[in-house]
N, C-alpha and C positions, 0 to 999 in steps of 0.2 A: 385458519387457512380458508381462503375464498376460491371457489372454483367458478369459472365463467365459460360461456359458449360465445364464440365470435362468428357471425354470419352476416353477409351483406352489409358490412360496415357497422353492425349493431352488436354491442356487448351486452349479453344477458346473464345475470347471476343465476347459477344453478343450485349451489349448496354452500353452506358454511360449516366448517368443522372446528371444534375447539380442542386443542391438545393440552392435556394436563402438564403441569410443571412441578417437578419434585423440589423438595426443600434444600436448595443448594445455596452456596455463597453468591453474593451480588455479582462477582466477576466470573460466574460460570453460566454455562448454557447447555442444553441437552437436545438430542435428537432421538425420538422414540424408535426403537428397533423392532418391537413386537410385543405381544401380550399372550398370557395364558390365563387359566382360571384363577391363579393366585397373584401373579405379579405383572407389572409393566416393566419392560427392559429398556434401558436408555444407554446411549452413548453420550457420556458427559465430558465436557471440556471445561477446565478451569484455567483462566488466563492470569498472568501476573503483570501488573502495571510496570512496564519497563520499556526502555528505548529499544531493546531487542524483543522479538516475539518469543515469549517463554510461557510454558504452562504444562498441563498434565491432562491426559485423556484416560478415561476409565469406562468400564461397563458396570451398570448397577441394576439391582432388582429393587423396584419401588412398589409399596403396597397402595391400597386404595385411599389411604390418608396422606399420600405423597411422601411418606417417610422412606428414606433409603435404608433398606434392611441389610443388603450385602453388596459388595462390589469387588472389582479386581482392576488393578492399574494396567494399562497397555504399555509394555516396555518399548517406548519409541526408539530407544537407543539400539534396538535390535533390527530396525526396519530401514528400508530405503524409500519409504513412501509415508504419507500421512493416512492412517486408517480412517475410512469414511464409509464407503459402500461395501466393504469387504467382510462384514460380520452378519451372520444369519442366526436366527433363533428358530428351532424346530418346534413341533407341536408339544413336546414334553418338556420344554424349557431348557433344552441343552443348547449351548452357545458354541458356535464354531466360527473361526476367523481364518480367512485366506491371507497368507503373508508372502508377498513377493520379496525375495531376498536378492542379494547381488548374483547368486548363482543358480537358484532353484525356486520352486514354489512350495510352500508348506501349508497344510491345513491343520490348525491348532484348535484344541478344545479349551475353552475358558471355564475355569471353576471359580465361582464367586465365593468369597469368604466373609465371615461375620465382620471382620476388620480388614480393610484393604491395606496393601503394602504401599500406601501412598508415600510419595517423596516430594510432596508439594512444599514442605518446609525447606527442603534442600533447594528446590527450584527458586523459592522466594529469597533465600540467602544468596544464590548465584546471581539473581537479578539485582539485588542490592550491591553486590560486589562489582558487577558489570557497570551499573549506573555510576558508582563511585569512580571507576576507572575512566569512564567517558568524561565525567565532570572535571577530574584531575588533569586529563589530557587536553581539555578545551582551553584555547588561548584567546577566546572571543570575550567581548564585553557587551552585555545587553544594555549598558548605559549609553552606547553609541546613539547619536542623533543624526538626522538627515537634514541637508540644506536645500534639497530639491522641493519644488512645489508639486501639488497634485498633478497639474498638467504636464510638468516635466517628467514625472514618474510614468504617467500614462503614455507619453511619447516614447520613452525608453521601452516600456513593456510591449507596446505595439510594434516597434521596430524589431524586437527579438522574435515576435510571432510571425512577422512578414519578411524577415531577413532571407535573401536569396543567396544560396551557396551551391557549389558544385561538388557532387558526390562522384568518387571514382573508386576503382577496385583497391587502390591504396588505403582507402579509408574503411576497409572491411577486415574482418578477422575470424579466425576459427579457434582462438584461445579459449581454454576451458572456463576461465573466470569472466568471460565476456559473452553476453547474449545481445546480439545486434537489435536495434529498434525494428519494429515490424516492417516499416517501409524500406529500410536498408536491406533487410533479409529478403523482402520481395524482389528488390532490384537484383540481388544476387541470384535468387532462384530462377528468375526469368531471363537471366543471361544478359541483362542490360549493360553490365559493366565489363563484359568480355571484350578482348581485342582493343583495349583502350577506350571503350565506351564510358560516357559520363551521363549524369542525370542532374538536372537543375532542381533543387529542393527549396521550399519556402518554410522557414521556421527552424530554429535551432534544436537539434535533437536532444531527447532526454538522456541524461548521463548520470548514473549513480555517483553521488559525491561531487558532481561537476559544478564549476563556477566560471565556465567559459562563454563569454558573450562578446559583443562589439566593444564592451567597456571594461570587462574584468577577465581574469584568467587564473586557473590553478593547474594548468597543463604544462607549464614550462615555456609557453609562448605568450606573446603579448596579448593576443586576442584569439577568439574562436577561429576566424578565417585563416589566421597564420598557422594555427595548430592543424587545421584540415590541409592546408597547402603543404605542410611539412610531413603529411602522411599519417597523422593521428587517426585512431579509430573513431568513426562518427557515432558517438553515443554508446551506451551500455545499459540495458534494462535489467541486468542481473544484480541482486543485492547480496550475493554470496560472500563478497569481501566486506569487511567493516569499513574500509576506506575506498577512495576512488582508485580504480585500477590504472596503473601507470600507462600512458600512451593512448588514453581515451580523451575525448573532448565533447563538451556539451554542458547542459544544465540539468540539475535535478530540481525538484519543486522549490526547496528553500534557497538553492543557488540562484534560481530565477528571481525570487522575491528580493533577495539580497542585492542582486545586480540592478534590478529596477529601482531600488531605493538609493543606489549609488554607494553602498557600503564598501569599504576597502577589504573587509574579510567576510567570508561566507558564514552566515549564521544558520545552524541547523534547526530543525523543528524544536529540539530541546532547549534552544536559546531564543528562538522567535516567540515561544510561549510567554517569555518575560520581557519581550522587546516592546517599546512603546507603552500605550495605555489601553486597558481593557474597556470596551464600550458594549452597549446593548445592540443587538441586531437592527433595532429601529433607528439607531443613530448612525448606521454605517454610511460612508460616503465614498466617492470614487477614489480608488487606489488604497483604501484600508484593506486589511488582510484578514484572512480566516486561517487558523492553524490548529492542528491536533498533534500533540507531542508524539514523536516517534512514528508519525503517519504521513501527514501531508500539509502543505501550505499553498495558498493561492490568493490572487488579488481580486477584489470586488471592482466591477466596472460600473454597472448600473442595474436598476430593477427592470425587469421585462414584463411585469404584470402589475396591474393596479392593486391586487391583494397581496403583493410581494411574495408570491408562491414561487416565482421563478426569477433568476438573476443572471446577468451576463458577467462572466468572469474571465480572467486571463491566468493561465497556469502552464507549468511544464508538467506534462502528465504521462503516466505509464499505465495504460489500460488497454484491454482487448477491444474496446469500442471505438477508439480513435487512434490516429497515428501517434507514436511516442515522441512528442516534441512540444514546443511552446505553441499553444493554440488559444484562440478566443472561442468560447462556447457558452450555450445556455444550459443551466442546471436547475434542478429543483431545490428550493431553499431547505426543505425538510431533510435532504440528504446530508446536511451539515449541522444538525442539531447538537452534536457532541463537540463541535469546534469552538475555540475561543475567538471572539471578534475583537480585533485590536487596531489601533491607529498609531502611526509614528509621529503625527502632528499634534 
């Protein structure tokens, strides 16, 4: 952990702290909760490689040799939140957890056992079952090829990022399974759509499971603009549903990549990971794509620095830092070290 002081435009390093890491599986990570004279206490998260986000969280006592001596599983099925900042270790090693439930607030004492009641094997089995269901239900073929040139794909991608459309109150929603993109929700909150008001927007909105563009659609209408004109909801950044929520319109990350490539069917990230040919990052060219299974996909535009530490990309993005829609932006290359680099050409 590096600590810095920023003053008068100058960043000065103050201190560097090294956190010990216990002996956990490769797919696990930990956050230190506290220490006493005998143990270090950790909040440990073990993730399962799956299209869905599955895993297990536990509290563990770790000795000076980084061996896990005792632990207790956090029963996530009891909670309406993800435990993170709600656990405290007092001076004598007693562990307490604040638990917001649907109706009240509980303070629970956690007792560590020599053997945890881990259910990670059940989670792994569930992940395998879910993965099999997704694959069985998929009707897509990763043997598909594209007939477009790089320039044609670039033109399509740019047009989706700069597409101008009209947002009205008819394109908003308060449905429980829909969360409006941030720029749509802002327009609602600021009253810009009241009394027949409209707003001109540039860029097709992010929509979970969406494949709606100027060229493609899975909304029941021929194109995105026709879906919006018919009163479809402009985007949906909630992933609570396994599939696209009926009545929503827009593009998710893989829908955007599929539409840019001119594919007739939307390939999800679990299919894009096998689409085209894998290449090295040093070989990447305009409109090749980066993909992480079950996570995100985006198109490479061009390098933005001589050392290739930054690149210009086009993507349909769902993030707190940008509006939730198709955009062109500069990113740091090292943020995508876990991604596969692929080309359809």
